[in-house]
N, C-alpha and C positions, 0 to 999 in steps of 0.2 A: 504494500500500500504506500502510495506517495502522499506526502503531506500537502494538504490543500489550504491555501490562504484565500479567504474570501475578500475581494477588493471592491465590493459593491459600495462600501461606505467607510468613512474614517473610523467608525466605532463598532462595526459589526464583528470584526475579528478579535477574539479574546487572546491575549498573549499567553504562551505556554510558560511553565516555570523556567525553562531554559532561556526563553526570550527575556523574561524579567531579570534573571540573574545576569545575562549578558549586558542588558541596559544599565543595571546597577553597578557593574564592575568596569564598564567601558571608561577609558580615559576621556576626560572632558576638558573643555576650555571655552573661551569666548569665541563663538563661530563668527560673529560680526568682525572681530579683529583678526580672523584667520588663525585662531589659536586652539581650535577644537580638532584634534587629530582624527577623530572618528568621522566628523562631518567632512573634513578635507579629503580623507581617504575615499569616502562614498562619492563625493563630487568628482574626484579624479577618475575613479572607476567608471562612473556613468559617462564622463566625457570620452574616455578611451573606448568604451563599449559602443558608443554611437558616433565615434570619429569627429568629435567636436572639440573646440579649443578649451572649453570649461563646462562644468556642470553647476547646477544650482539646487541645493536642497531646500525644499519647503515642506513643512510638517503635515500638510493636509492636502487632499484633493481639491478642496475649495480654493486654497491659495494657488495651487498649480493651474487651475482653470482661469483664475484671475490674471495670473502672469501671462498665460497664453493669449487671453483676450487683449490685454494691454499691449502685448507685443505687436498686435495688428491694429488696434484702435487706440492710438496714443494721443489723439487730439480731442479736445472737448467737442461734444456733440457728434462723436463718431457713432456708427451704428453697427450692430451685429445681427445676423440672421440666424435664428435658432428655431428648432422645432417646438411646438406648443407643449409637447409632453417630454421635452428633454430635461435632463437633470439640472442643467444650469437655469432653465426657466422655472421649474417647479421648486427647487430648493436653494438656489443661489442668486436669484434675481436682484436682491438688494445690494450685493457687493459690486455689481456693475453699474448700478443706477447713479452712483455718486457723481 
């Protein structure tokens, strides 16, 4: 049996004991200042994996969706076209409206 991680939501997957222990014992630092070795390693791994110059860690799917939207709609009054039953429309509409 393979391990399944449910990525439908930021909160639906419950971490295992091993995941919690890893999180509690991971070296930490200020990621804004580039001093968190775990975040730096993850960002570098993702950049290499996708052949990009750099990676950016964001802790939630909502934040990543907002980053994606802002990378395309970076001026005020920009518009996006989304489906009426899309996740962004149903659950994240407020973060884009600002």
